[in-house]
Backbone as XML, in Angstrom:
<?xml version="1.0"?>
<chain id="A" units="angstrom">
  <residue number="1" name="MET">
    <atom name="N" x="0.842" y="-1.171" z="0.000"/>
    <atom name="CA" x="0.000" y="0.000" z="0.000"/>
    <atom name="C" x="0.896" y="1.246" z="0.000"/>
  </residue>
  <residue number="2" name="ILE">
    <atom name="N" x="0.605" y="2.173" z="-0.878"/>
    <atom name="CA" x="1.383" y="3.398" z="-0.973"/>
    <atom name="C" x="0.535" y="4.565" z="-0.485"/>
  </residue>
  <residue number="3" name="ASN">
    <atom name="N" x="1.090" y="5.346" z="0.434"/>
    <atom name="CA" x="0.409" y="6.501" z="1.013"/>
    <atom name="C" x="1.133" y="7.786" z="0.652"/>
  </residue>
  <residue number="4" name="ARG">
    <atom name="N" x="0.468" y="8.910" z="0.815"/>
    <atom name="CA" x="1.099" y="10.215" z="0.624"/>
    <atom name="C" x="1.716" y="10.722" z="1.921"/>
  </residue>
  <residue number="5" name="HIS">
    <atom name="N" x="1.098" y="10.430" z="3.038"/>
    <atom name="CA" x="1.592" y="10.860" z="4.348"/>
    <atom name="C" x="1.463" y="9.685" z="5.299"/>
  </residue>
  <residue number="6" name="SER">
    <atom name="N" x="2.323" y="9.651" z="6.256"/>
    <atom name="CA" x="2.283" y="8.563" z="7.207"/>
    <atom name="C" x="2.817" y="9.050" z="8.535"/>
  </residue>
  <residue number="7" name="GLY">
    <atom name="N" x="2.534" y="8.311" z="9.546"/>
    <atom name="CA" x="3.146" y="8.590" z="10.827"/>
    <atom name="C" x="4.445" y="7.815" z="10.943"/>
  </residue>
  <residue number="8" name="CYS">
    <atom name="N" x="5.330" y="8.309" z="11.762"/>
    <atom name="CA" x="6.550" y="7.560" z="12.068"/>
    <atom name="C" x="6.106" y="6.209" z="12.616"/>
  </residue>
  <residue number="9" name="PRO">
    <atom name="N" x="6.662" y="5.104" z="12.121"/>
    <atom name="CA" x="6.242" y="3.801" z="12.636"/>
    <atom name="C" x="6.593" y="3.607" z="14.118"/>
  </residue>
  <residue number="10" name="LEU">
    <atom name="N" x="7.461" y="4.472" z="14.634"/>
    <atom name="CA" x="7.879" y="4.351" z="16.033"/>
    <atom name="C" x="7.063" y="5.231" z="16.976"/>
  </residue>
  <residue number="11" name="CYS">
    <atom name="N" x="6.787" y="6.490" z="16.572"/>
    <atom name="CA" x="6.101" y="7.415" z="17.486"/>
    <atom name="C" x="4.782" y="7.969" z="16.939"/>
  </residue>
  <residue number="12" name="GLY">
    <atom name="N" x="4.516" y="7.778" z="15.641"/>
    <atom name="CA" x="3.280" y="8.285" z="15.044"/>
    <atom name="C" x="3.359" y="9.717" z="14.550"/>
  </residue>
  <residue number="13" name="GLY">
    <atom name="N" x="4.526" y="10.378" z="14.671"/>
    <atom name="CA" x="4.686" y="11.747" z="14.177"/>
    <atom name="C" x="4.391" y="11.825" z="12.685"/>
  </residue>
  <residue number="14" name="LYS">
    <atom name="N" x="3.650" y="12.836" z="12.254"/>
    <atom name="CA" x="3.253" y="12.972" z="10.852"/>
    <atom name="C" x="4.438" y="13.412" z="9.986"/>
  </residue>
  <residue number="15" name="LEU">
    <atom name="N" x="4.745" y="12.621" z="8.963"/>
    <atom name="CA" x="5.876" y="12.868" z="8.073"/>
    <atom name="C" x="5.494" y="12.560" z="6.635"/>
  </residue>
  <residue number="16" name="SER">
    <atom name="N" x="5.964" y="13.397" z="5.716"/>
    <atom name="CA" x="5.814" y="13.108" z="4.291"/>
    <atom name="C" x="7.079" y="12.402" z="3.822"/>
  </residue>
  <residue number="17" name="ALA">
    <atom name="N" x="7.085" y="11.937" z="2.595"/>
    <atom name="CA" x="8.276" y="11.295" z="2.025"/>
    <atom name="C" x="9.449" y="12.271" z="2.008"/>
  </residue>
  <residue number="18" name="THR">
    <atom name="N" x="9.193" y="13.530" z="1.667"/>
    <atom name="CA" x="10.257" y="14.539" z="1.645"/>
    <atom name="C" x="10.802" y="14.778" z="3.057"/>
  </residue>
  <residue number="19" name="ASP">
    <atom name="N" x="9.927" y="14.816" z="4.058"/>
    <atom name="CA" x="10.379" y="14.958" z="5.447"/>
    <atom name="C" x="11.322" y="13.826" z="5.820"/>
  </residue>
  <residue number="20" name="LEU">
    <atom name="N" x="10.972" y="12.605" z="5.414"/>
    <atom name="CA" x="11.814" y="11.459" z="5.741"/>
    <atom name="C" x="13.145" y="11.503" z="5.003"/>
  </residue>
  <residue number="21" name="LEU">
    <atom name="N" x="13.141" y="11.913" z="3.749"/>
    <atom name="CA" x="14.409" y="12.039" z="3.022"/>
    <atom name="C" x="15.287" y="13.116" z="3.654"/>
  </residue>
  <residue number="22" name="ASN">
    <atom name="N" x="14.668" y="14.197" z="4.104"/>
    <atom name="CA" x="15.428" y="15.253" z="4.783"/>
    <atom name="C" x="16.014" y="14.767" z="6.109"/>
  </residue>
  <residue number="23" name="ALA">
    <atom name="N" x="15.419" y="13.743" z="6.707"/>
    <atom name="CA" x="15.901" y="13.196" z="7.973"/>
    <atom name="C" x="17.009" y="12.157" z="7.786"/>
  </residue>
  <residue number="24" name="CYS">
    <atom name="N" x="17.311" y="11.795" z="6.545"/>
    <atom name="CA" x="18.358" y="10.810" z="6.272"/>
    <atom name="C" x="19.731" y="11.429" z="6.483"/>
  </residue>
  <residue number="25" name="ASP">
    <atom name="N" x="20.645" y="10.623" z="7.039"/>
    <atom name="CA" x="21.989" y="11.131" z="7.310"/>
    <atom name="C" x="23.097" y="10.364" z="6.596"/>
  </residue>
  <residue number="26" name="GLY">
    <atom name="N" x="22.757" y="9.349" z="5.824"/>
    <atom name="CA" x="23.790" y="8.631" z="5.077"/>
    <atom name="C" x="23.283" y="7.314" z="4.536"/>
  </residue>
  <residue number="27" name="VAL">
    <atom name="N" x="24.172" y="6.632" z="3.818"/>
    <atom name="CA" x="23.852" y="5.333" z="3.224"/>
    <atom name="C" x="24.097" y="4.253" z="4.280"/>
  </residue>
  <residue number="28" name="ALA">
    <atom name="N" x="23.069" y="3.473" z="4.574"/>
    <atom name="CA" x="23.190" y="2.379" z="5.535"/>
    <atom name="C" x="23.683" y="1.111" z="4.852"/>
  </residue>
  <residue number="29" name="ASP">
    <atom name="N" x="23.236" y="0.863" z="3.619"/>
    <atom name="CA" x="23.626" y="-0.328" z="2.862"/>
    <atom name="C" x="23.637" y="0.030" z="1.383"/>
  </residue>
  <residue number="30" name="ALA">
    <atom name="N" x="24.831" y="0.233" z="0.834"/>
    <atom name="CA" x="24.952" y="0.667" z="-0.561"/>
    <atom name="C" x="24.475" y="-0.404" z="-1.536"/>
  </residue>
  <residue number="31" name="THR">
    <atom name="N" x="24.681" y="-1.671" z="-1.211"/>
    <atom name="CA" x="24.266" y="-2.755" z="-2.095"/>
    <atom name="C" x="22.752" y="-2.767" z="-2.285"/>
  </residue>
  <residue number="32" name="LEU">
    <atom name="N" x="22.018" y="-2.531" z="-1.211"/>
    <atom name="CA" x="20.553" y="-2.523" z="-1.273"/>
    <atom name="C" x="19.988" y="-1.142" z="-1.583"/>
  </residue>
  <residue number="33" name="GLY">
    <atom name="N" x="20.828" y="-0.098" z="-1.551"/>
    <atom name="CA" x="20.344" y="1.263" z="-1.779"/>
    <atom name="C" x="19.513" y="1.785" z="-0.627"/>
  </residue>
  <residue number="34" name="VAL">
    <atom name="N" x="19.922" y="1.468" z="0.600"/>
    <atom name="CA" x="19.163" y="1.817" z="1.795"/>
    <atom name="C" x="19.829" y="2.981" z="2.524"/>
  </residue>
  <residue number="35" name="LEU">
    <atom name="N" x="19.000" y="3.938" z="2.936"/>
    <atom name="CA" x="19.462" y="5.105" z="3.685"/>
    <atom name="C" x="19.116" y="4.963" z="5.161"/>
  </residue>
  <residue number="36" name="SER">
    <atom name="N" x="19.937" y="5.576" z="6.004"/>
    <atom name="CA" x="19.701" y="5.620" z="7.437"/>
    <atom name="C" x="19.077" y="6.967" z="7.785"/>
  </residue>
  <residue number="37" name="ALA">
    <atom name="N" x="18.067" y="6.951" z="8.656"/>
    <atom name="CA" x="17.393" y="8.198" z="9.042"/>
    <atom name="C" x="17.050" y="8.160" z="10.524"/>
  </residue>
  <residue number="38" name="ARG">
    <atom name="N" x="16.802" y="9.341" z="11.065"/>
    <atom name="CA" x="16.298" y="9.490" z="12.433"/>
    <atom name="C" x="15.020" y="10.300" z="12.360"/>
  </residue>
  <residue number="39" name="CYS">
    <atom name="N" x="13.974" y="9.814" z="12.998"/>
    <atom name="CA" x="12.715" y="10.544" z="13.049"/>
    <atom name="C" x="12.965" y="11.893" z="13.723"/>
  </residue>
  <residue number="40" name="PRO">
    <atom name="N" x="12.534" y="13.000" z="13.114"/>
    <atom name="CA" x="12.736" y="14.305" z="13.733"/>
    <atom name="C" x="11.943" y="14.493" z="15.030"/>
  </residue>
  <residue number="41" name="PHE">
    <atom name="N" x="10.957" y="13.641" z="15.267"/>
    <atom name="CA" x="10.154" y="13.753" z="16.487"/>
    <atom name="C" x="10.739" y="12.940" z="17.638"/>
  </residue>
  <residue number="42" name="CYS">
    <atom name="N" x="10.922" y="11.640" z="17.426"/>
    <atom name="CA" x="11.353" y="10.765" z="18.523"/>
    <atom name="C" x="12.833" y="10.378" z="18.439"/>
  </residue>
  <residue number="43" name="GLN">
    <atom name="N" x="13.507" y="10.735" z="17.354"/>
    <atom name="CA" x="14.910" y="10.388" z="17.120"/>
    <atom name="C" x="15.128" y="8.893" z="16.957"/>
  </residue>
  <residue number="44" name="GLY">
    <atom name="N" x="14.058" y="8.145" z="16.702"/>
    <atom name="CA" x="14.176" y="6.708" z="16.469"/>
    <atom name="C" x="14.829" y="6.425" z="15.124"/>
  </residue>
  <residue number="45" name="HIS">
    <atom name="N" x="15.522" y="5.301" z="15.022"/>
    <atom name="CA" x="16.242" y="4.907" z="13.814"/>
    <atom name="C" x="15.283" y="4.282" z="12.798"/>
  </residue>
  <residue number="46" name="LEU">
    <atom name="N" x="15.352" y="4.763" z="11.559"/>
    <atom name="CA" x="14.546" y="4.242" z="10.459"/>
    <atom name="C" x="15.468" y="3.928" z="9.280"/>
  </residue>
  <residue number="47" name="GLU">
    <atom name="N" x="15.058" y="2.997" z="8.431"/>
    <atom name="CA" x="15.782" y="2.737" z="7.193"/>
    <atom name="C" x="14.829" y="2.956" z="6.025"/>
  </residue>
  <residue number="48" name="ILE">
    <atom name="N" x="15.335" y="3.626" z="5.005"/>
    <atom name="CA" x="14.519" y="4.055" z="3.873"/>
    <atom name="C" x="15.203" y="3.633" z="2.587"/>
  </residue>
  <residue number="49" name="ARG">
    <atom name="N" x="14.424" y="3.036" z="1.674"/>
    <atom name="CA" x="14.948" y="2.682" z="0.360"/>
    <atom name="C" x="14.171" y="3.488" z="-0.688"/>
  </residue>
  <residue number="50" name="PRO">
    <atom name="N" x="14.843" y="4.460" z="-1.326"/>
    <atom name="CA" x="14.175" y="5.247" z="-2.361"/>
    <atom name="C" x="13.980" y="4.435" z="-3.642"/>
  </residue>
  <residue number="51" name="ALA">
    <atom name="N" x="12.924" y="4.759" z="-4.357"/>
    <atom name="CA" x="12.625" y="4.169" z="-5.665"/>
    <atom name="C" x="11.983" y="5.272" z="-6.505"/>
  </residue>
  <residue number="52" name="ALA">
    <atom name="N" x="11.816" y="5.034" z="-7.774"/>
    <atom name="CA" x="11.210" y="6.039" z="-8.653"/>
    <atom name="C" x="9.791" y="6.353" z="-8.184"/>
  </residue>
  <residue number="53" name="GLY">
    <atom name="N" x="9.561" y="7.609" z="-7.760"/>
    <atom name="CA" x="8.231" y="8.063" z="-7.380"/>
    <atom name="C" x="7.762" y="7.664" z="-5.997"/>
  </residue>
  <residue number="54" name="ARG">
    <atom name="N" x="8.638" y="7.023" z="-5.199"/>
    <atom name="CA" x="8.214" y="6.615" z="-3.858"/>
    <atom name="C" x="9.431" y="6.337" z="-2.979"/>
  </residue>
  <residue number="55" name="ILE">
    <atom name="N" x="9.175" y="6.211" z="-1.677"/>
    <atom name="CA" x="10.182" y="5.688" z="-0.766"/>
    <atom name="C" x="9.560" y="4.524" z="-0.015"/>
  </residue>
  <residue number="56" name="ASP">
    <atom name="N" x="10.380" y="3.518" z="0.278"/>
    <atom name="CA" x="9.956" y="2.376" z="1.071"/>
    <atom name="C" x="10.579" y="2.522" z="2.454"/>
  </residue>
  <residue number="57" name="ILE">
    <atom name="N" x="9.784" y="2.290" z="3.481"/>
    <atom name="CA" x="10.257" y="2.351" z="4.858"/>
    <atom name="C" x="10.250" y="0.928" z="5.396"/>
  </residue>
  <residue number="58" name="GLY">
    <atom name="N" x="11.353" y="0.515" z="5.967"/>
    <atom name="CA" x="11.462" y="-0.837" z="6.500"/>
    <atom name="C" x="12.832" y="-1.036" z="7.095"/>
  </residue>
  <residue number="59" name="TYR">
    <atom name="N" x="13.357" y="-2.266" z="6.971"/>
    <atom name="CA" x="14.663" y="-2.571" z="7.539"/>
    <atom name="C" x="15.397" y="-3.594" z="6.692"/>
  </residue>
  <residue number="60" name="ALA">
    <atom name="N" x="16.716" y="-3.390" z="6.571"/>
    <atom name="CA" x="17.589" y="-4.374" z="5.935"/>
    <atom name="C" x="17.780" y="-5.505" z="6.925"/>
  </residue>
  <residue number="61" name="VAL">
    <atom name="N" x="17.615" y="-6.741" z="6.460"/>
    <atom name="CA" x="17.742" y="-7.906" z="7.336"/>
    <atom name="C" x="18.620" y="-8.959" z="6.678"/>
  </residue>
  <residue number="62" name="GLY">
    <atom name="N" x="19.137" y="-9.845" z="7.492"/>
    <atom name="CA" x="19.953" y="-10.952" z="7.005"/>
    <atom name="C" x="21.428" y="-10.626" z="7.070"/>
  </residue>
  <residue number="63" name="THR">
    <atom name="N" x="22.230" y="-11.663" z="7.143"/>
    <atom name="CA" x="23.677" y="-11.472" z="7.172"/>
    <atom name="C" x="24.320" y="-11.978" z="5.892"/>
  </residue>
  <residue number="64" name="THR">
    <atom name="N" x="23.975" y="-13.184" z="5.464"/>
    <atom name="CA" x="24.588" y="-13.703" z="4.234"/>
    <atom name="C" x="23.781" y="-13.332" z="3.004"/>
  </residue>
  <residue number="65" name="SER">
    <atom name="N" x="22.469" y="-13.453" z="3.068"/>
    <atom name="CA" x="21.643" y="-13.019" z="1.940"/>
    <atom name="C" x="20.790" y="-11.846" z="2.414"/>
  </residue>
  <residue number="66" name="ARG">
    <atom name="N" x="21.310" y="-10.650" z="2.218"/>
    <atom name="CA" x="20.653" y="-9.422" z="2.685"/>
    <atom name="C" x="19.434" y="-9.126" z="1.824"/>
  </residue>
  <residue number="67" name="ARG">
    <atom name="N" x="18.411" y="-8.590" z="2.467"/>
    <atom name="CA" x="17.205" y="-8.140" z="1.766"/>
    <atom name="C" x="16.619" y="-6.971" z="2.543"/>
  </residue>
  <residue number="68" name="PHE">
    <atom name="N" x="15.706" y="-6.247" z="1.912"/>
    <atom name="CA" x="15.040" y="-5.123" z="2.558"/>
    <atom name="C" x="13.576" y="-5.477" z="2.727"/>
  </residue>
  <residue number="69" name="ASP">
    <atom name="N" x="13.112" y="-5.536" z="3.966"/>
    <atom name="CA" x="11.707" y="-5.811" z="4.256"/>
    <atom name="C" x="10.967" y="-4.486" z="4.371"/>
  </residue>
  <residue number="70" name="VAL">
    <atom name="N" x="9.962" y="-4.294" z="3.524"/>
    <atom name="CA" x="9.203" y="-3.050" z="3.467"/>
    <atom name="C" x="8.018" y="-3.111" z="4.418"/>
  </residue>
  <residue number="71" name="ALA">
    <atom name="N" x="7.912" y="-2.106" z="5.295"/>
    <atom name="CA" x="6.763" y="-1.984" z="6.194"/>
    <atom name="C" x="5.672" y="-1.155" z="5.536"/>
  </residue>
  <residue number="72" name="THR">
    <atom name="N" x="6.065" y="-0.067" z="4.866"/>
    <atom name="CA" x="5.110" y="0.800" z="4.165"/>
    <atom name="C" x="5.855" y="1.588" z="3.087"/>
  </residue>
  <residue number="73" name="SER">
    <atom name="N" x="5.120" y="2.132" z="2.158"/>
    <atom name="CA" x="5.680" y="2.969" z="1.103"/>
    <atom name="C" x="4.940" y="4.292" z="1.069"/>
  </residue>
  <residue number="74" name="LEU">
    <atom name="N" x="5.667" y="5.355" z="0.752"/>
    <atom name="CA" x="5.074" y="6.687" z="0.636"/>
    <atom name="C" x="5.325" y="7.234" z="-0.760"/>
  </residue>
  <residue number="75" name="VAL">
    <atom name="N" x="4.323" y="7.862" z="-1.335"/>
    <atom name="CA" x="4.467" y="8.520" z="-2.629"/>
    <atom name="C" x="5.431" y="9.694" z="-2.488"/>
  </residue>
  <residue number="76" name="CYS">
    <atom name="N" x="6.316" y="9.827" z="-3.454"/>
    <atom name="CA" x="7.224" y="10.978" z="-3.518"/>
    <atom name="C" x="7.266" y="11.396" z="-4.984"/>
  </residue>
  <residue number="77" name="ASP">
    <atom name="N" x="6.291" y="12.220" z="-5.373"/>
    <atom name="CA" x="6.112" y="12.605" z="-6.774"/>
    <atom name="C" x="7.403" y="13.129" z="-7.391"/>
  </residue>
  <residue number="78" name="GLY">
    <atom name="N" x="7.783" y="12.555" z="-8.522"/>
    <atom name="CA" x="8.938" y="13.012" z="-9.275"/>
    <atom name="C" x="10.281" y="12.559" z="-8.743"/>
  </residue>
  <residue number="79" name="LEU">
    <atom name="N" x="10.318" y="11.724" z="-7.700"/>
    <atom name="CA" x="11.596" y="11.276" z="-7.157"/>
    <atom name="C" x="12.310" y="10.382" z="-8.166"/>
  </residue>
  <residue number="80" name="GLU">
    <atom name="N" x="13.595" y="10.678" z="-8.370"/>
    <atom name="CA" x="14.431" y="9.893" z="-9.274"/>
    <atom name="C" x="15.729" y="9.530" z="-8.568"/>
  </residue>
  <residue number="81" name="ILE">
    <atom name="N" x="16.243" y="8.345" z="-8.868"/>
    <atom name="CA" x="17.574" y="7.956" z="-8.416"/>
    <atom name="C" x="18.519" y="8.283" z="-9.556"/>
  </residue>
  <residue number="82" name="VAL">
    <atom name="N" x="19.514" y="9.119" z="-9.277"/>
    <atom name="CA" x="20.442" y="9.589" z="-10.304"/>
    <atom name="C" x="21.662" y="8.673" z="-10.314"/>
  </residue>
  <residue number="83" name="ALA">
    <atom name="N" x="22.000" y="8.167" z="-11.493"/>
    <atom name="CA" x="23.160" y="7.277" z="-11.630"/>
    <atom name="C" x="24.443" y="8.018" z="-11.292"/>
  </residue>
  <residue number="84" name="THR">
    <atom name="N" x="25.334" y="7.315" z="-10.597"/>
    <atom name="CA" x="26.626" y="7.881" z="-10.229"/>
    <atom name="C" x="27.678" y="6.775" z="-10.269"/>
  </residue>
  <residue number="85" name="ASN">
    <atom name="N" x="28.913" y="7.144" z="-10.513"/>
    <atom name="CA" x="30.008" y="6.179" z="-10.524"/>
    <atom name="C" x="30.724" y="6.119" z="-9.178"/>
  </residue>
  <residue number="86" name="GLU">
    <atom name="N" x="30.265" y="6.900" z="-8.213"/>
    <atom name="CA" x="30.894" y="6.931" z="-6.891"/>
    <atom name="C" x="30.399" y="5.749" z="-6.060"/>
  </residue>
  <residue number="87" name="PRO">
    <atom name="N" x="31.302" y="4.844" z="-5.648"/>
    <atom name="CA" x="30.860" y="3.728" z="-4.798"/>
    <atom name="C" x="30.402" y="4.236" z="-3.437"/>
  </residue>
  <residue number="88" name="GLY">
    <atom name="N" x="29.338" y="3.619" z="-2.917"/>
    <atom name="CA" x="28.832" y="4.003" z="-1.606"/>
    <atom name="C" x="28.132" y="5.336" z="-1.571"/>
  </residue>
  <residue number="89" name="CYS">
    <atom name="N" x="27.718" y="5.837" z="-2.740"/>
    <atom name="CA" x="27.072" y="7.147" z="-2.833"/>
    <atom name="C" x="25.711" y="6.996" z="-3.503"/>
  </residue>
  <residue number="90" name="LEU">
    <atom name="N" x="24.719" y="7.716" z="-3.011"/>
    <atom name="CA" x="23.378" y="7.677" z="-3.579"/>
    <atom name="C" x="22.903" y="9.104" z="-3.813"/>
  </residue>
  <residue number="91" name="HIS">
    <atom name="N" x="22.542" y="9.417" z="-5.060"/>
    <atom name="CA" x="22.045" y="10.741" z="-5.439"/>
    <atom name="C" x="20.563" y="10.608" z="-5.786"/>
  </residue>
  <residue number="92" name="LEU">
    <atom name="N" x="19.759" y="11.499" z="-5.223"/>
    <atom name="CA" x="18.323" y="11.532" z="-5.494"/>
    <atom name="C" x="17.935" y="12.915" z="-5.958"/>
  </residue>
  <residue number="93" name="LYS">
    <atom name="N" x="16.892" y="12.959" z="-6.791"/>
    <atom name="CA" x="16.417" y="14.241" z="-7.301"/>
    <atom name="C" x="14.898" y="14.223" z="-7.324"/>
  </residue>
  <residue number="94" name="SER">
    <atom name="N" x="14.305" y="15.331" z="-6.875"/>
    <atom name="CA" x="12.865" y="15.534" z="-6.995"/>
    <atom name="C" x="12.673" y="16.917" z="-7.613"/>
  </residue>
  <residue number="95" name="PRO">
    <atom name="N" x="11.473" y="17.278" z="-7.990"/>
    <atom name="CA" x="11.267" y="18.608" z="-8.556"/>
    <atom name="C" x="11.664" y="19.744" z="-7.604"/>
  </residue>
  <residue number="96" name="GLU">
    <atom name="N" x="11.631" y="19.497" z="-6.288"/>
    <atom name="CA" x="11.939" y="20.546" z="-5.321"/>
    <atom name="C" x="13.354" y="20.510" z="-4.765"/>
  </residue>
  <residue number="97" name="ARG">
    <atom name="N" x="14.047" y="19.368" z="-4.857"/>
    <atom name="CA" x="15.298" y="19.223" z="-4.119"/>
    <atom name="C" x="16.196" y="18.157" z="-4.718"/>
  </residue>
  <residue number="98" name="ILE">
    <atom name="N" x="17.484" y="18.252" z="-4.411"/>
    <atom name="CA" x="18.477" y="17.236" z="-4.751"/>
    <atom name="C" x="19.135" y="16.785" z="-3.452"/>
  </residue>
  <residue number="99" name="TRP">
    <atom name="N" x="19.313" y="15.474" z="-3.280"/>
    <atom name="CA" x="19.975" y="14.918" z="-2.102"/>
    <atom name="C" x="21.188" y="14.120" z="-2.551"/>
  </residue>
  <residue number="100" name="GLU">
    <atom name="N" x="22.222" y="14.139" z="-1.736"/>
    <atom name="CA" x="23.417" y="13.329" z="-1.963"/>
    <atom name="C" x="23.805" y="12.680" z="-0.636"/>
  </residue>
  <residue number="101" name="PHE">
    <atom name="N" x="23.844" y="11.355" z="-0.642"/>
    <atom name="CA" x="24.159" y="10.603" z="0.575"/>
    <atom name="C" x="25.392" y="9.757" z="0.336"/>
  </residue>
  <residue number="102" name="HIS">
    <atom name="N" x="26.210" y="9.590" z="1.395"/>
    <atom name="CA" x="27.429" y="8.805" z="1.316"/>
    <atom name="C" x="27.450" y="7.763" z="2.428"/>
  </residue>
  <residue number="103" name="GLU">
    <atom name="N" x="28.138" y="6.669" z="2.155"/>
    <atom name="CA" x="28.341" y="5.640" z="3.163"/>
    <atom name="C" x="29.282" y="6.169" z="4.230"/>
  </residue>
  <residue number="104" name="ALA">
    <atom name="N" x="28.977" y="5.864" z="5.474"/>
    <atom name="CA" x="29.838" y="6.344" z="6.573"/>
    <atom name="C" x="31.035" y="5.455" z="6.763"/>
  </residue>
</chain>
């Protein structure tokens, strides 16, 4: 199910997809394309995987065969993943903003 707005899965604080992308602080798993974020309300840890036109909220799981389990998805109109040759780097673009994240 894809929503336009959602509450933080940890505290229920109202956040849009753009709010969640703004809360991201780096790449958590470059292979899966997963970003690490902190909820601006409760400071709880979230993992976000961007995709064309949406973001998926969930968690990377597994040690040998890693996968991303999606809890919910939010619409993010016009979101694009921009190709880059930089390892461990993820570039995103929307009509309003550009984001650049790096692996820590």
